Every structure is written in structure tokens, then in C-alpha cells.
N, C-alpha and C positions, 0 to 999 in steps of 0.2 A: 352231308359228308365229311369229316376232318380232313386232311390232308393224305393222309395214309390207308383211305378208304374204309374207316366203320367211320359208321353214327357219330352226332356230335352227343354229346352227355353236356357239353357247358356251352351257354349264351351269354354277351354283352350285353348289355341293356344299358341306358341313362335318364336318371331320374328325371323326372319334370320337374321336384324344388332343389332336393340334394339335402342329406344331411352333414349337419353342421356339428362340427367335432369343439369339445374346450375351450381347443386352443384359436378356436374360430376360425378352422378352415373347413371348405365346404367338401363334400364327394358327393360325386353326382353318377359315377361307372361300378355299377353294378356287376357281377360274374357270376352266372345265375347256373346252378345244373337238376336237370330231371330229377323230379320227384321217385323216390324208390319203395322198395317194403316196410324200410323205417320212418317215412311219411304216412305210409299208408294204418303204422300204428297211433302214428300220431293223432289222425285223423279220427282214431277208435277211443282214445285214451277219453275216460265217463272226465277226470280230472281235467281237460283241457276242452270239453264237448260244455263246460257249465260257465267257462271264460272265455268266450269270443275271442275277446282280444289278445289274452296268453297263447291262444291255439296260432293268429297269424302269426303271435311274436316266436312260437317253437316251430313254425312251419318256414318260415320265412330263414331263422337265425338256423335253421339247419341245410337248407338250398342256398343262401350266400354263401359260393366259396370265394369271393372279394369284394372289400367296400371300399372305391377307392386305392387312398395311399394306407389306409391302414392297417397297421400287422395282425390284426386279427377285427373277427367281427362277434363279437359278444351279444349277447340279446340288450346288453346297454344302447349298442347304436338305433337297434331294430326298434325296441320302445321309443327310443326320440324322433324316429322318424315321422315327419308329418303323413297322416291318414290317407294322405292324396296320395303319395310314393306307394307306401304300402299297397293300396287296392292295384294301384296300379303295377306292382311286382308281382301280386297274387293274380293280375288277369295273363301275365306275362311267363308266370310260370303252369298255368293252366296250360298256356298254348304250346309252348317247348314237351312239355309231358306230353296231353291228350292230343293237341291239337287245336287250330284257332278255329274249325266250326264250335257252335252249341248250340244245338235245340233249346229253341226260345216262345214260351205262349203268353198271347197274351189278352184279354178281356176288352172290346169296346164301349166306352161308361153311357154312350149312347142308347146302341139296341140289343149289347149282353153276348154279342156274336163273339164266338174263338177265334182268335189268330195265331198260327204257327207260323213259326219261321226260320230260317238258320241264321245266326248271327256270325260276320269274321269277328272274331275278337281282335286281331290284327288292324283290321280297317277300323275300329272305333275312334275319332279324333283323340287327341291329347292336345292340353295346353301347356305349352313348355316355357318354364321361363331363360330367358338369354344367357351364356356364359356371362358370370357375374354377379344378376341379379339376384336379389333376395325377396324371399317372400313377404310381402306386403301385408300389414296386419287389415281388415275388412274392414269400410265404412259406411255404417249403413243409418238411412235417416229415415227413422219412424216416421209411421201416419199417427198414429192415434199415441205411442209413447206408455212409458211406462209412468204411472202414479205413485210417488212415495207417498209417507205418512201425513206431511202437513199438506199433502194436496197440488205438491210441484208437480209440472208433468215434463219429462228428461226422455228427448228425441234422438240424440247424437248416440249408436251405439258404435263401438270398435271392437273385434275381434281379431285373432289371432289362428291359424289354423288348427284345427285340433290334430294329437300326438298317437301313437301308439299307446303311451302311458294313458293317458286319456280314454281310449277306448278300456283297456283294463281295467281301470278304477271302476266303471260306471259299468262294465258287463252286469252284473249279478242285476242291477236293476233296468237294464237294457230286457236281459233275461225274462224276469218280471211282466213287467210294463214297460215294451217300447216306447209309446210316449213320455213316462217317465224318465226311461233311461235317455233317451233324448233329450230332454230338458237339461238334465244333470250333463251332460256331455258339452252340451250348447254354452252352459255357467261356468262350466271350465275354462270357456276358454272367452271368455269378456274379460276387456281389459279396461273400458271404461263405459260408461253410463250421461248422459249430462254431467249434471255437477253431484251426483250420489258419489261420497268419498267409498274409495277402495276397501276400507275395514266394512263400510257397509256390504257392498257388496258382493264380499268374502260371506258378512255372516248371511244373507240372503241366499246364498247359495243359487240350486233349481227353483228356489218361487221367483226367482227374477222371470225368466222364460215364460211360467206356467201363468204366472200372472199377464201377460205381451194376449193383446188381441191375437185371434186367428190370422188376420190381412198383415198383422205385423210379423206375425210367425212365418208367412209364407214368403214376408221380404226379407228377411233374415236366409231361408231357405234359398229363396234366388240370388239371393249376395254368394251365398257359397257354393252354389252348384254354376255362374254364370263366369263371378268373377275368379273364381278361385282355378289355380294351376291343377293341372292333375287329369284325369279320362273322364271325358263328357258320357256317361251314362244316362244320357236323356235321351230317347229316340219317340223321332215324329212320324208315327203310324197315321195309314188310314185304312179303314174299315171297309172291307168287299162287299159287305151287305148295306150299310150306308153312306157309303161314301165318306163318312165323318173322319176328318185329322183330329189326334189328339198324342200328347204328351205320355210319353211312357218309361218308367225305368227299366234299366235292361232287365230281364230275367235272368235268374240265375241259379233258377233252383237244381239246373243239371250242370251246376257250376265244374264239381271233380267228375262228373260219371262221364266212363269212358265212350267213346264214339257217340 
């Protein structure tokens, strides 16, 4: 409740990383309002359904009342936010609008047993950068490495965190083929790969990621999931039938469903 007894419509949260404006100032305080019928119309708009990145940008742009000390919160800052911050805001937006409880279903990879549970979005662990700390590039030492056309093997990979602009750019590929879309997303975030020249990296594009072995791809995923800040969406579950423990990504199929 607000101070006058009316239900609260606006909530203040702190971004795990923060948006850095063109002047170099990082803004981490965000005031969100609950979703309304306007946002329901956005969710139903076909032009946004064709591009998940733009859907998230429009949804957050509408519901962000304030972003740090910025005088306005246009689409530019929302696009420029790191994906981990955007995901965090989406979870908070869902929680303040519909409540923190989320129905989730999982399948045991060992015996195929179906597990149903209630997740609490407000209790998900969040890795937050300390005040004044900036997002660092992720360093991954590949086991097999990337083999260039001269036969040289490159194993030292550095990546930046993806942003909303990256999400929007690869959304068509992600919709048609999630694996190829993920390659395109990760390739946009590669900063360096061994001694491969920058112009060569740019020319290769998604081919870099598609030519890595699956074990190296898992190393990249592990770095993004474990080393990057943001909400930890990986759950450790135990099957009630075979007692096998297994990791699973948070089931978000009912993410925007009421109750």
C-alpha cells in the first residue's frame, strides 16, 4: 500500500549492472510501474511478436517511469541495457503486476518424470555488481579452440555481455532457428579470439560460433551463466521418482499468465 492507503503502482529496483549513458555515467536505479491494458496490447501486437527483442524494449520502455538521473527514458537506453538487466526488469515487472509466484513444469532427463512446482521470482538469486564496479569482459579458455584457414588453433576467447540492441538484431534468426540465432547473438559479442584479426572476426560473424565444438560451446554457456551478473535462472532439481538431481533453466512458459 502507498502512504495514502491506495495500492502501489510504482516500485523501485536496482539493476544488477546498470545502464551507462554516452557521458559515462552509470544509472542503476529504476522505477517500474505495473503493466496495464496498454502493455497487453503490446504483447498482442503481431509486429512485436515477430521480434522478441523489440517486444521487450517496447514493454520496458512503457513501464519504466524513471531510469537513474536521466531526464527521459527513451527506447535508446532500454536498447542499450545489458540483456541481464533487461531480464531482471522483466522478472520484476511480472512480479509487481501478477505476483511473485510462477507455475513451472520440468522433465527429468533420467526417467522422463514430469515435475510441477511453484517458483518464487522474488527469491531467485541475483548476482549484483558492487557500487562503482563496471561489467567486465568474459574470458573463456576454449579446450579445442577455433581452427583458422591456416590451421592455427585459437583458444583465448573474450566476450562482452549482450545488449538489447543485440537481441533485436538477431531476433529474426532466433525465431526461425534458435541455434543459429544464438550463434548470431554470441558472435556479435566476441571481442577477441586468440590472434584472429578483428576484421577477420567481423567477416566470419556467426560462423565462429558454429565451428566451435559442442564442448567449447558449453564452456561459453557456462561462462555466461556462472560468471556474468544478473538473475540466476538455472535451477537444481531432484526427481521425486528416480531421485536424480539435474539442472534446468527456469520454466517461463507461464511468465505473463495471471495466477
